[in-house]
C-alpha positions as CSV (number, residue, x, y, z in Angstrom):
1,X,22.9,-14.4,46.2
2,X,20.8,-11.9,48.0
3,X,17.2,-13.0,48.7
4,X,14.5,-11.0,47.0
5,X,11.8,-9.5,49.3
6,X,8.1,-9.5,49.2
7,X,6.6,-6.4,50.8
8,X,2.9,-5.6,51.4
9,X,2.0,-2.0,51.6
10,X,-0.6,-0.5,54.0
11,X,-1.9,2.8,52.6
12,X,-3.6,4.5,55.5
13,X,-6.3,7.2,55.4
14,X,-8.2,8.3,58.5
15,X,-6.8,5.3,60.4
16,X,-7.9,2.7,57.8
17,X,-6.2,0.7,55.1
18,X,-7.3,2.0,51.7
19,X,-6.8,1.1,48.0
20,X,-7.4,2.9,44.8
21,X,-6.5,2.8,41.1
22,X,-3.9,5.2,39.6
23,X,-3.8,6.9,43.0
24,X,-7.6,7.8,42.6
25,X,-11.0,6.4,43.7
26,X,-9.5,5.4,47.1
27,X,-11.8,3.2,49.3
28,X,-11.5,1.9,52.9
29,X,-10.9,-1.9,53.0
30,X,-9.4,-3.0,56.4
31,X,-8.1,-2.3,59.9
32,X,-4.4,-1.7,59.7
33,X,-3.5,-3.6,62.9
34,X,-5.3,-6.7,61.9
35,X,-3.8,-6.6,58.4
36,X,-0.3,-6.0,59.7
37,X,-0.6,-9.1,62.0
38,X,-1.8,-11.1,59.1
39,X,1.1,-10.2,56.9
40,X,3.6,-10.8,59.7
41,X,2.2,-14.3,60.2
42,X,2.0,-15.0,56.4
43,X,5.8,-14.5,56.0
44,X,6.1,-11.0,54.5
45,X,9.7,-9.9,54.5
46,X,8.9,-6.4,55.5
47,X,5.9,-4.1,55.8
48,X,5.4,-0.5,54.5
49,X,3.0,1.9,56.2
50,X,2.1,5.1,54.3
51,X,-0.2,7.8,55.7
52,X,-1.3,8.8,52.2
53,X,-3.1,12.0,53.0
54,X,-0.9,13.5,55.7
55,X,1.0,15.7,53.3
56,X,-2.1,16.9,51.6
57,X,-3.9,17.6,54.8
58,X,-0.7,19.2,56.2
59,X,-0.7,17.2,59.4
60,X,1.5,14.7,61.2
61,X,0.9,11.0,60.4
62,X,-1.3,8.9,62.8
63,X,1.2,8.1,65.5
64,X,-1.4,6.0,67.5
65,X,-2.1,3.7,64.5
66,X,1.6,3.4,63.8
67,X,2.4,2.4,67.4
68,X,-0.3,-0.3,67.4
69,X,0.9,-1.7,64.0
70,X,4.6,-1.7,65.1
71,X,3.7,-3.5,68.4
72,X,2.1,-6.4,66.5
73,X,4.8,-7.3,64.0
74,X,8.3,-8.7,64.1
75,X,9.5,-7.8,60.6
76,X,11.1,-4.5,59.4
77,X,8.7,-1.6,59.1
78,X,9.1,1.3,56.8
79,X,6.9,4.3,57.5
80,X,6.1,7.4,55.4
81,X,3.7,10.3,55.4
82,X,4.4,14.1,55.9
83,X,8.1,13.5,56.8
84,X,9.5,17.0,56.6
85,X,12.1,17.3,59.3
86,X,14.6,15.4,61.4
87,X,12.1,15.6,64.2
88,X,9.6,13.7,62.0
89,X,12.3,11.0,61.5
90,X,12.9,10.8,65.3
91,X,9.2,10.7,66.1
92,X,8.4,7.9,63.6
93,X,11.4,5.8,64.7
94,X,10.4,6.2,68.3
95,X,6.9,4.9,67.3
96,X,8.5,1.7,66.1
97,X,9.6,2.2,62.5
98,X,12.9,0.6,61.3
99,X,13.2,2.8,58.2
100,X,11.7,6.2,57.3
101,X,10.4,6.9,53.8
102,X,10.6,10.5,52.6
103,X,8.9,11.8,49.5
104,X,7.4,15.3,49.2
105,X,9.6,16.5,52.1
106,X,12.8,15.6,50.3
107,X,11.6,17.5,47.2
108,X,10.9,20.5,49.3
109,X,14.3,20.2,51.1
110,X,16.7,17.7,49.6
111,X,19.2,18.3,52.4
112,X,16.9,16.3,54.8
113,X,18.2,13.2,53.1
114,X,21.8,14.1,53.9
115,X,20.9,15.1,57.5
116,X,18.9,12.0,58.2
117,X,21.6,9.7,56.7
118,X,24.3,11.3,58.8
119,X,22.2,11.0,62.0
120,X,20.5,7.7,61.5
121,X,22.5,6.0,58.8
122,X,21.7,5.5,55.1
123,X,20.1,2.2,55.8
124,X,17.3,4.1,57.7
125,X,16.6,6.6,54.9
126,X,14.2,5.5,52.1
127,X,13.5,7.9,49.2
128,X,10.1,7.2,47.9
129,X,9.2,8.5,44.4
130,X,5.7,8.7,42.8
131,X,6.4,8.6,39.1
132,X,4.2,9.1,36.0
133,X,5.0,9.5,32.3
134,X,4.4,13.0,31.0
135,X,5.0,13.7,27.4
136,X,7.4,10.8,27.2
137,X,9.4,11.7,30.3
138,X,9.3,10.2,33.7
139,X,8.1,12.9,36.1
140,X,8.0,13.0,39.8
141,X,4.7,13.8,41.5
142,X,4.0,14.9,45.1
143,X,1.0,15.1,47.5
144,X,0.1,11.5,47.0
145,X,0.4,11.6,43.3
146,X,-1.8,14.7,42.9
147,X,0.8,17.4,42.0
148,X,3.2,17.2,39.1
149,X,6.7,18.6,39.6
150,X,9.2,19.6,36.9
151,X,11.6,17.0,38.4
152,X,12.8,14.1,36.1
153,X,12.6,10.8,38.0
154,X,15.9,9.2,37.0
155,X,18.0,12.3,37.8
156,X,16.1,12.6,41.1
157,X,16.9,9.0,42.0
158,X,20.6,9.6,41.3
159,X,20.6,12.8,43.4
160,X,18.8,11.1,46.3
161,X,21.3,8.2,46.4
162,X,24.2,10.7,46.2
163,X,22.7,12.6,49.2
164,X,22.5,9.4,51.2
165,X,19.3,7.5,50.6
166,X,20.0,3.8,51.2
167,X,17.0,2.5,49.4
168,X,14.5,3.6,46.8
169,X,10.8,2.9,46.6
170,X,9.7,3.5,43.0
171,X,5.9,3.9,42.7
172,X,4.5,3.9,39.2
173,X,1.3,6.0,39.1
174,X,0.6,4.7,35.5
175,X,0.4,1.0,36.7
176,X,-0.9,1.5,40.2
177,X,-3.9,-0.6,40.9
178,X,-4.2,-1.7,37.3
179,X,-2.7,-5.1,37.9
180,X,-1.1,-5.4,34.5
181,X,2.4,-5.9,35.7
182,X,5.2,-3.7,37.1
183,X,6.5,-0.7,35.1
184,X,9.6,-2.5,34.0
185,X,10.8,0.1,31.5
186,X,10.8,2.8,34.2
187,X,12.4,0.5,36.8
188,X,15.1,-0.6,34.4
189,X,15.9,3.1,33.6
190,X,16.4,3.9,37.2
191,X,18.2,0.7,38.2
192,X,20.8,1.4,35.5
193,X,21.8,4.6,37.2
194,X,21.8,3.7,40.9
195,X,23.5,1.1,43.1
196,X,21.1,0.9,46.1
197,X,18.3,-1.6,46.6
198,X,15.1,-0.7,44.6
199,X,11.6,-1.7,45.7
200,X,9.2,-1.8,42.8
201,X,5.7,-0.7,43.5
202,X,2.6,-0.5,41.3
203,X,1.0,-3.0,39.0
204,X,1.3,-6.4,40.6
205,X,-1.6,-8.6,39.4
206,X,-0.4,-12.2,39.6
207,X,2.5,-14.3,40.8
208,X,4.0,-14.2,37.3
209,X,4.4,-10.5,37.5
210,X,6.8,-11.0,40.5
211,X,8.7,-13.7,38.6
212,X,9.2,-11.3,35.7
213,X,10.2,-8.4,38.0
214,X,13.0,-10.4,39.5
215,X,14.6,-11.2,36.2
216,X,15.4,-7.5,36.0
217,X,18.8,-6.5,37.4
218,X,18.8,-4.1,40.3
219,X,15.3,-4.8,41.6
220,X,15.5,-6.2,45.1
221,X,11.9,-6.2,46.2
222,X,8.3,-6.2,45.0
223,X,5.8,-4.2,46.9
224,X,2.0,-4.7,46.4
225,X,-1.2,-3.9,48.2
226,X,-4.5,-4.9,46.5
227,X,-3.6,-8.3,45.4
228,X,-2.5,-9.2,48.9
229,X,-5.2,-7.4,50.7
230,X,-8.0,-9.3,48.9
231,X,-6.4,-12.6,49.5
232,X,-6.2,-13.3,45.8
233,X,-2.5,-14.1,46.3
234,X,-1.1,-15.3,49.5
235,X,2.5,-14.4,50.3
236,X,3.4,-18.0,51.2
237,X,2.1,-19.3,47.9
238,X,3.9,-16.5,46.0
239,X,7.2,-17.4,47.7
240,X,6.9,-21.1,47.0
241,X,6.1,-20.3,43.3
242,X,9.1,-17.9,43.1
243,X,11.4,-20.6,44.6
244,X,10.2,-23.0,41.9
245,X,11.3,-20.3,39.4
246,X,14.8,-20.3,41.0
247,X,14.3,-16.9,42.6
248,X,16.2,-16.7,45.9
249,X,13.6,-16.2,48.6
250,X,13.5,-16.3,52.4
251,X,10.7,-18.7,53.4
């Protein structure tokens, strides 16, 4: 049985870790290097680093912050933010990333998924999707959840995998920061159509939410930010609880 993964997420704005609700009301909360060290020591399986305003501000992500974070951890690091070209992949990987997350850039040019998968391998290419319900349909949003697209999320997930994405991060805008549980209906709908690992993001409020998540087929990891950042839930305690619930974990 493949172990499930617990993944903290560092959303970075102006060099600081931030957190909001439903992708809005974002506030500074911590230094990213200190927080990365903490999660590395607490037993996180991986770490995700998103420069959440890079695309909106039309700039490259903060290389200096990324290099500092990567130098302090010994767990896989996924990085995203304004990834538009193969040169962006190369730059981020050279800064210490193990995997590169592409979101708006892939919508603008879907071929970047294929090109990156051919050059670096599918295991390096993560398709991140910010998804929200619009008139009963799952729609993909860009620019940090600010801009609605006409793209339907399930079909986009399928296309992304067909083009070479080796993993999906599915971010629910509806549940982000609300702490009412993961968006299981949306996750189930996507998991039914793809055969790559899915990282569920948005809505974790307690350890029971993770236990419920991992009863759903096709979900390989739970990603969260606020509940870990505040110390309300420690990763070590979460893993011990999940093991008691017969969820295969790496401790």
